[in-house]
MIDOSE-1310 file (N, C-alpha, C; in nm, 2 decimals, decimal comma, always signed):
residues 189
xxxx	-10,99/-6,26/-1,98/-10,85/-6,31/-1,93/-10,74/-6,19/-1,92; -10,66/-6,21/-1,85/-10,54/-6,11/-1,85/-10,42/-6,15/-1,96; -10,41/-6,08/-2,05/-10,28/-6,08/-2,15/-10,16/-6,09/-2,08; -10,09/-6,19/-2,13/-9,93/-6,19/-2,05/-9,84/-6,23/-2,17
xxxx	-9,74/-6,11/-2,20/-9,64/-6,16/-2,29/-9,54/-6,25/-2,24; -9,52/-6,27/-2,12/-9,42/-6,33/-2,05/-9,44/-6,47/-1,99; -9,59/-6,52/-2,06/-9,60/-6,68/-2,06/-9,67/-6,73/-2,15; -9,69/-6,87/-2,19/-9,74/-6,90/-2,32/-9,86/-7,00/-2,28
xxxx	-9,91/-7,00/-2,18/-10,04/-7,09/-2,16/-10,16/-7,02/-2,15; -10,26/-7,08/-2,18/-10,38/-7,01/-2,14/-10,44/-7,09/-2,03; -10,50/-7,03/-1,92/-10,53/-7,09/-1,81/-10,67/-7,00/-1,76; -10,77/-7,09/-1,74/-10,93/-7,04/-1,68/-10,95/-7,10/-1,55
xxxx	-11,04/-7,03/-1,48/-11,09/-7,12/-1,37/-11,17/-7,20/-1,40; -11,17/-7,32/-1,35/-11,29/-7,46/-1,37/-11,37/-7,41/-1,24; -11,50/-7,44/-1,30/-11,61/-7,44/-1,20/-11,57/-7,49/-1,06; -11,49/-7,63/-1,06/-11,48/-7,68/-0,95/-11,33/-7,63/-0,87
xxxx	-11,29/-7,52/-0,92/-11,19/-7,44/-0,83/-11,20/-7,44/-0,69; -11,10/-7,47/-0,58/-11,11/-7,47/-0,48/-11,13/-7,33/-0,37; -11,05/-7,23/-0,46/-11,03/-7,11/-0,40/-11,01/-7,00/-0,48; -11,07/-7,01/-0,62/-11,06/-6,92/-0,70/-11,17/-6,78/-0,64
xxxx	-11,17/-6,68/-0,71/-11,24/-6,56/-0,64/-11,41/-6,59/-0,67; -11,46/-6,55/-0,60/-11,61/-6,59/-0,62/-11,70/-6,54/-0,73; -11,62/-6,41/-0,78/-11,68/-6,37/-0,88/-11,67/-6,43/-1,03; -11,58/-6,52/-1,03/-11,52/-6,56/-1,14/-11,64/-6,61/-1,25
xxxx	-11,60/-6,61/-1,37/-11,68/-6,66/-1,46/-11,62/-6,83/-1,49; -11,66/-6,90/-1,41/-11,57/-7,04/-1,42/-11,62/-7,12/-1,52; -11,53/-7,18/-1,62/-11,55/-7,29/-1,70/-11,62/-7,41/-1,67; -11,76/-7,42/-1,71/-11,82/-7,55/-1,66/-11,81/-7,66/-1,78
xxxx	-11,72/-7,76/-1,77/-11,70/-7,83/-1,89/-11,83/-7,94/-1,93; -11,90/-7,94/-1,84/-12,04/-8,00/-1,88/-12,13/-7,93/-1,96; -12,13/-7,80/-1,99/-12,18/-7,70/-2,04/-12,14/-7,62/-2,15; -12,00/-7,67/-2,22/-11,93/-7,61/-2,33/-12,01/-7,64/-2,43
xxxx	-12,02/-7,56/-2,56/-12,08/-7,60/-2,66/-12,04/-7,69/-2,76; -11,92/-7,73/-2,75/-11,88/-7,85/-2,83/-11,81/-7,94/-2,72; -11,77/-8,06/-2,76/-11,72/-8,16/-2,68/-11,60/-8,11/-2,60; -11,57/-8,13/-2,48/-11,45/-8,09/-2,43/-11,41/-8,22/-2,29
xxxx	-11,27/-8,22/-2,29/-11,26/-8,33/-2,19/-11,13/-8,30/-2,10; -11,10/-8,36/-2,01/-10,96/-8,37/-1,94/-10,87/-8,44/-2,01; -10,73/-8,42/-2,00/-10,62/-8,50/-2,05/-10,59/-8,56/-1,96; -10,61/-8,73/-1,97/-10,59/-8,83/-1,89/-10,42/-8,81/-1,86
xxxx	-10,40/-8,84/-1,73/-10,23/-8,84/-1,67/-10,17/-8,93/-1,75; -10,25/-9,04/-1,79/-10,16/-9,15/-1,87/-10,17/-9,18/-2,01; -10,22/-9,04/-2,07/-10,24/-9,05/-2,20/-10,12/-9,01/-2,27; -10,08/-9,00/-2,40/-9,97/-8,95/-2,47/-9,96/-8,83/-2,48
xxxx	-10,08/-8,74/-2,45/-10,05/-8,58/-2,46/-10,00/-8,54/-2,35; -10,00/-8,61/-2,26/-9,96/-8,57/-2,09/-9,80/-8,60/-2,12; -9,72/-8,51/-2,09/-9,56/-8,55/-2,11/-9,53/-8,63/-2,04; -9,46/-8,73/-2,06/-9,39/-8,87/-2,00/-9,25/-8,82/-1,93
xxxx	-9,22/-8,87/-1,84/-9,10/-8,86/-1,74/-9,09/-8,72/-1,72; -9,21/-8,65/-1,67/-9,22/-8,49/-1,61/-9,25/-8,49/-1,48; -9,28/-8,60/-1,42/-9,29/-8,57/-1,28/-9,21/-8,54/-1,20; -9,07/-8,59/-1,21/-8,93/-8,51/-1,16/-8,90/-8,36/-1,18
xxxx	-8,97/-8,31/-1,29/-8,94/-8,17/-1,36/-8,98/-8,06/-1,24; -9,09/-8,08/-1,18/-9,15/-7,98/-1,10/-9,16/-8,02/-0,94; -9,14/-7,93/-0,87/-9,14/-7,99/-0,71/-9,30/-7,97/-0,73; -9,37/-7,93/-0,75/-9,54/-7,92/-0,72/-9,58/-8,06/-0,74
xxxx	-9,52/-8,15/-0,83/-9,59/-8,26/-0,86/-9,55/-8,40/-0,76; -9,67/-8,40/-0,69/-9,67/-8,49/-0,62/-9,74/-8,64/-0,63; -9,81/-8,65/-0,75/-9,88/-8,75/-0,80/-9,81/-8,77/-0,95; -9,78/-8,91/-0,96/-9,71/-8,94/-1,09/-9,78/-9,06/-1,16
xxxx	-9,80/-9,05/-1,29/-9,85/-9,21/-1,37/-9,78/-9,30/-1,36; -9,81/-9,42/-1,32/-9,73/-9,52/-1,29/-9,64/-9,56/-1,42; -9,69/-9,59/-1,53/-9,63/-9,62/-1,65/-9,53/-9,53/-1,70; -9,60/-9,38/-1,75/-9,53/-9,32/-1,81/-9,45/-9,20/-1,74
xxxx	-9,45/-9,20/-1,59/-9,41/-9,12/-1,50/-9,43/-8,95/-1,54; -9,56/-8,94/-1,60/-9,61/-8,82/-1,62/-9,65/-8,74/-1,51; -9,67/-8,60/-1,48/-9,70/-8,52/-1,38/-9,84/-8,48/-1,37; -9,91/-8,58/-1,26/-10,04/-8,57/-1,28/-10,09/-8,44/-1,19
xxxx	-10,24/-8,41/-1,18/-10,26/-8,32/-1,12/-10,29/-8,35/-0,95; -10,22/-8,25/-0,87/-10,22/-8,27/-0,73/-10,37/-8,28/-0,68; -10,46/-8,22/-0,74/-10,62/-8,20/-0,70/-10,68/-8,34/-0,73; -10,66/-8,38/-0,85/-10,73/-8,50/-0,94/-10,60/-8,59/-1,00
xxxx	-10,54/-8,67/-0,94/-10,43/-8,74/-0,99/-10,48/-8,83/-1,12; -10,60/-8,85/-1,16/-10,61/-8,90/-1,27/-10,60/-8,82/-1,39; -10,58/-8,69/-1,40/-10,57/-8,59/-1,48/-10,42/-8,55/-1,51; -10,39/-8,50/-1,61/-10,28/-8,44/-1,62/-10,27/-8,32/-1,58
xxxx	-10,15/-8,28/-1,50/-10,16/-8,18/-1,41/-10,08/-8,05/-1,49; -10,09/-7,93/-1,47/-10,02/-7,82/-1,52/-9,99/-7,74/-1,35; -9,88/-7,63/-1,39/-9,85/-7,56/-1,27/-9,79/-7,42/-1,35; -9,83/-7,33/-1,28/-9,80/-7,18/-1,34/-9,73/-7,12/-1,21
xxxx	-9,61/-7,09/-1,23/-9,53/-6,99/-1,12/-9,52/-6,87/-1,21; -9,53/-6,76/-1,13/-9,47/-6,62/-1,18/-9,36/-6,55/-1,08; -9,30/-6,45/-1,13/-9,18/-6,41/-1,08/-9,24/-6,34/-0,93; -9,34/-6,28/-0,90/-9,42/-6,22/-0,81/-9,45/-6,34/-0,69
xxxx	-9,42/-6,48/-0,71/-9,45/-6,56/-0,62/-9,58/-6,64/-0,65; -9,68/-6,58/-0,73/-9,81/-6,63/-0,74/-9,84/-6,71/-0,86; -9,93/-6,81/-0,85/-9,95/-6,94/-0,93/-10,08/-6,97/-0,94; -10,07/-7,07/-1,00/-10,21/-7,16/-1,04/-10,16/-7,28/-1,06
xxxx	-10,25/-7,41/-1,02/-10,24/-7,52/-1,07/-10,38/-7,59/-1,12; -10,40/-7,70/-1,18/-10,50/-7,76/-1,23/-10,46/-7,89/-1,33; -10,56/-7,90/-1,39/-10,56/-8,00/-1,51/-10,58/-7,96/-1,64; -10,49/-8,01/-1,73/-10,54/-8,01/-1,85/-10,66/-8,02/-1,94
xxxx	-10,71/-7,95/-2,04/-10,81/-7,97/-2,08/-10,81/-7,97/-2,23; -10,89/-8,05/-2,32/-10,88/-8,05/-2,46/-11,04/-7,99/-2,49; -11,03/-7,86/-2,56/-11,19/-7,81/-2,62/-11,13/-7,72/-2,71; -11,27/-7,70/-2,75/-11,26/-7,57/-2,87/-11,25/-7,44/-2,79
xxxx	-11,17/-7,34/-2,84/-11,16/-7,21/-2,76/-11,19/-7,12/-2,88; -11,27/-7,01/-2,83/-11,31/-6,92/-2,95/-11,25/-6,80/-2,90; -11,15/-6,76/-2,99/-11,09/-6,59/-2,97/-11,09/-6,50/-3,10; -11,16/-6,40/-3,08/-11,20/-6,33/-3,19/-11,29/-6,36/-3,30
xxxx	-11,36/-6,46/-3,26/-11,46/-6,50/-3,35/-11,40/-6,62/-3,43; -11,27/-6,67/-3,41/-11,24/-6,77/-3,45/-11,22/-6,89/-3,35; -11,26/-7,02/-3,38/-11,27/-7,14/-3,28/-11,17/-7,24/-3,33; -11,07/-7,27/-3,24/-10,98/-7,38/-3,27/-10,96/-7,46/-3,15
xxxx	-10,94/-7,61/-3,18/-10,93/-7,71/-3,10/-10,79/-7,66/-3,01; -10,77/-7,65/-2,89/-10,66/-7,65/-2,84/-10,65/-7,73/-2,69; -10,54/-7,73/-2,60/-10,51/-7,79/-2,47/-10,47/-7,68/-2,42; -10,54/-7,65/-2,31/-10,50/-7,55/-2,19/-10,54/-7,58/-2,06
xxxx	-10,49/-7,51/-1,97/-10,48/-7,51/-1,82/-10,62/-7,48/-1,79; -10,69/-7,57/-1,69/-10,83/-7,57/-1,62/-10,76/-7,53/-1,47; -10,78/-7,45/-1,43/-10,77/-7,38/-1,28/-10,84/-7,45/-1,19; -10,75/-7,52/-1,10/-10,83/-7,59/-0,98/-10,80/-7,50/-0,87
xxxx	-10,70/-7,45/-0,86/-10,66/-7,38/-0,74/-10,55/-7,26/-0,75; -10,56/-7,17/-0,70/-10,46/-7,05/-0,71/-10,40/-7,00/-0,59; -10,30/-6,93/-0,62/-10,22/-6,90/-0,49/-10,28/-6,75/-0,45; -10,23/-6,66/-0,34/-10,26/-6,54/-0,31/-10,19/-6,46/-0,41
xxxx	-10,27/-6,36/-0,47/-10,22/-6,26/-0,57/-10,22/-6,31/-0,71; -10,26/-6,42/-0,74/-10,26/-6,47/-0,90/-10,40/-6,40/-0,95; -10,49/-6,39/-0,89/-10,61/-6,33/-0,96/-10,62/-6,21/-0,92; -10,69/-6,12/-1,01/-10,78/-5,95/-0,97/-10,89/-5,97/-1,01
xxxx	-10,97/-5,85/-0,95/-11,10/-5,84/-0,95/-11,16/-5,84/-1,11; -11,09/-5,79/-1,22/-11,15/-5,78/-1,33/-11,10/-5,89/-1,42; -11,05/-5,97/-1,41/-11,00/-6,09/-1,51/-11,02/-6,22/-1,45; -11,03/-6,33/-1,55/-11,11/-6,48/-1,51/-10,97/-6,55/-1,56
xxxx	-10,86/-6,56/-1,53/-10,78/-6,63/-1,59/-10,66/-6,59/-1,66; -10,58/-6,64/-1,75/-10,43/-6,54/-1,83/-10,45/-6,63/-1,96; -10,40/-6,54/-2,04/-10,35/-6,58/-2,17/-10,23/-6,56/-2,22; -10,13/-6,64/-2,21/-10,01/-6,65/-2,23/-9,97/-6,59/-2,40
xxxx	-9,90/-6,52/-2,43/-9,89/-6,48/-2,58/-9,72/-6,48/-2,62; -9,65/-6,55/-2,53/-9,50/-6,54/-2,57/-9,52/-6,69/-2,64; -9,35/-6,71/-2,64/-9,35/-6,87/-2,74/-9,36/-6,96/-2,69; -9,36/-7,06/-2,77/-9,42/-7,20/-2,74/-9,30/-7,27/-2,60
xxxx	-9,17/-7,22/-2,62/-9,11/-7,30/-2,52/-9,11/-7,22/-2,38; -9,18/-7,17/-2,37/-9,26/-7,12/-2,24/-9,40/-7,18/-2,23; -9,43/-7,29/-2,29/-9,56/-7,36/-2,25/-9,56/-7,47/-2,20; -9,45/-7,50/-2,16/-9,40/-7,65/-2,06/-9,45/-7,62/-1,94
xxxx	-9,55/-7,66/-1,88/-9,58/-7,66/-1,72/-9,63/-7,77/-1,66; -9,59/-7,88/-1,66/-9,45/-7,96/-1,73/-9,50/-7,98/-1,89; -9,63/-8,05/-1,89/-9,66/-8,09/-2,03/-9,66/-7,96/-2,14; -9,60/-7,99/-2,24/-9,57/-7,88/-2,36/-9,71/-7,88/-2,44
xxxx	-9,78/-7,77/-2,41/-9,89/-7,75/-2,50/-9,85/-7,64/-2,61; -9,92/-7,63/-2,71/-9,93/-7,54/-2,82/-10,01/-7,41/-2,77; -9,93/-7,31/-2,77/-10,01/-7,19/-2,72/-10,12/-7,16/-2,85; -10,25/-7,10/-2,77/-10,36/-7,07/-2,85/-10,32/-6,99/-2,99
xxxx	-10,23/-6,88/-2,99/-10,21/-6,81/-3,10/-10,14/-6,90/-3,21; -10,04/-6,99/-3,15/-9,95/-7,06/-3,27/-10,05/-7,14/-3,31; -10,16/-7,20/-3,24/-10,27/-7,30/-3,30/-10,31/-7,19/-3,45; -10,37/-7,08/-3,40/-10,45/-7,01/-3,52/-10,31/-6,96/-3,62
xxxx	-10,24/-6,91/-3,59/-10,10/-6,92/-3,71/-10,08/-7,03/-3,80; -10,08/-7,15/-3,71/-10,05/-7,26/-3,82/-10,18/-7,31/-3,89; -10,29/-7,30/-3,82/-10,39/-7,31/-3,94/-10,47/-7,20/-4,01; -10,35/-7,10/-4,02/-10,40/-7,00/-4,12/-10,52/-6,93/-4,09
xxxx	-10,56/-6,89/-3,95/-10,68/-6,82/-3,88/-10,65/-6,69/-3,88; -10,52/-6,66/-3,87/-10,48/-6,51/-3,88/-10,37/-6,48/-3,99; -10,36/-6,35/-4,05/-10,30/-6,32/-4,17/-10,13/-6,36/-4,13; -10,07/-6,31/-4,01/-9,91/-6,31/-4,00/-9,88/-6,36/-3,88
xxxx	-9,80/-6,40/-3,80/-9,76/-6,43/-3,71/-9,70/-6,32/-3,62; -9,80/-6,23/-3,60/-9,77/-6,09/-3,51/-9,90/-6,06/-3,46; -9,88/-6,01/-3,34/-10,01/-5,95/-3,27/-9,94/-5,81/-3,19; -10,05/-5,72/-3,16/-10,04/-5,60/-3,09/-10,14/-5,60/-2,98
xxxx	-10,07/-5,53/-2,90/-10,17/-5,49/-2,74/-10,14/-5,33/-2,76; -10,27/-5,30/-2,74/-10,25/-5,16/-2,72/-10,35/-5,13/-2,58; -10,28/-5,05/-2,47/-10,31/-5,06/-2,36/-10,37/-4,91/-2,35; -10,47/-4,90/-2,22/-10,51/-4,77/-2,17/-10,55/-4,79/-2,03
xxxx	-10,60/-4,70/-1,97/-10,67/-4,67/-1,86/-10,78/-4,76/-1,84; -10,85/-4,80/-1,94/-10,97/-4,87/-1,91/-10,99/-5,00/-1,97; -10,88/-5,06/-2,01/-10,88/-5,19/-2,05/-10,76/-5,14/-2,19; -10,79/-5,26/-2,28/-10,70/-5,25/-2,40/-10,75/-5,32/-2,52
xxxx	-10,69/-5,35/-2,62/-10,72/-5,40/-2,75/-10,60/-5,50/-2,78; -10,64/-5,63/-2,82/-10,54/-5,74/-2,87/-10,58/-5,76/-2,99; -10,50/-5,73/-3,10/-10,51/-5,76/-3,22/-10,43/-5,86/-3,29; -10,49/-5,96/-3,35/-10,40/-6,07/-3,38/-10,37/-6,06/-3,54
xxxx	-10,28/-6,09/-3,61/-10,23/-6,09/-3,72/-10,17/-5,96/-3,77; -10,15/-5,86/-3,69/-10,12/-5,75/-3,74/-10,09/-5,65/-3,62; -10,15/-5,53/-3,66/-10,18/-5,41/-3,58/-10,29/-5,32/-3,64; -10,35/-5,25/-3,56/-10,45/-5,17/-3,60/-10,40/-5,03/-3,60
xxxx	-10,41/-4,96/-3,71/-10,35/-4,86/-3,76/-10,44/-4,71/-3,68; -10,55/-4,73/-3,68/-10,64/-4,65/-3,58/-10,59/-4,64/-3,44; -10,51/-4,71/-3,43/-10,49/-4,68/-3,24/-10,35/-4,65/-3,23; -10,26/-4,63/-3,32/-10,14/-4,53/-3,28/-10,10/-4,43/-3,42
xxxx	-10,00/-4,35/-3,34/-9,95/-4,25/-3,46/-9,78/-4,31/-3,47; -9,76/-4,29/-3,59/-9,61/-4,30/-3,64/-9,59/-4,44/-3,68; -9,47/-4,50/-3,67/-9,44/-4,61/-3,73/-9,41/-4,72/-3,64; -9,45/-4,87/-3,62/-9,43/-4,96/-3,53/-9,28/-4,99/-3,52
xxxx	-9,23/-5,03/-3,44/-9,10/-5,11/-3,42/-9,12/-5,24/-3,39; -9,08/-5,34/-3,45/-9,09/-5,48/-3,45/-9,00/-5,55/-3,32; -9,06/-5,62/-3,23/-8,96/-5,69/-3,15/-8,99/-5,85/-3,19; -8,87/-5,94/-3,20/-8,87/-6,06/-3,23/-8,90/-6,11/-3,09
x	-8,96/-6,19/-3,06/-8,95/-6,31/-2,93/-8,88/-6,43/-2,97
């Protein structure tokens, strides 16, 4: 996935994505090693009274007025929109996610459709690393890094990104001194 410090949602292409790139390593919910399931649009997890919050919400649950997926109205919808006009939409999923050999249960976006320019040829989805307030799309989910911190799976509420021409390294819970010279300057989010 692409690491993004300007958003807070984990979103990966689902096997049934209608227009994702053909090379994608798409998630197949029927083949996950632990149980996974869609978040139903009428469930308490799907944010009530959110249907009016996003123009993309063309389907609403009858009782709670939650924003449902436009592709599958039985499921809780999510929509990502970025400054360049690109985006993705789909349904929320509850599943165990493994990151850096740590597995935690999270709610994340299963991409069912993307706009032009959302994906590139070397990543499959996005991992938002910003603060929790940006993870309301329209249902507010707890970002995976916040789950790791809350459950004590990482040492500190800090991460570091070292980028290079051929990729990079994401360090959770601190930084890797082997990857830089000098002192770090911390920036609160």
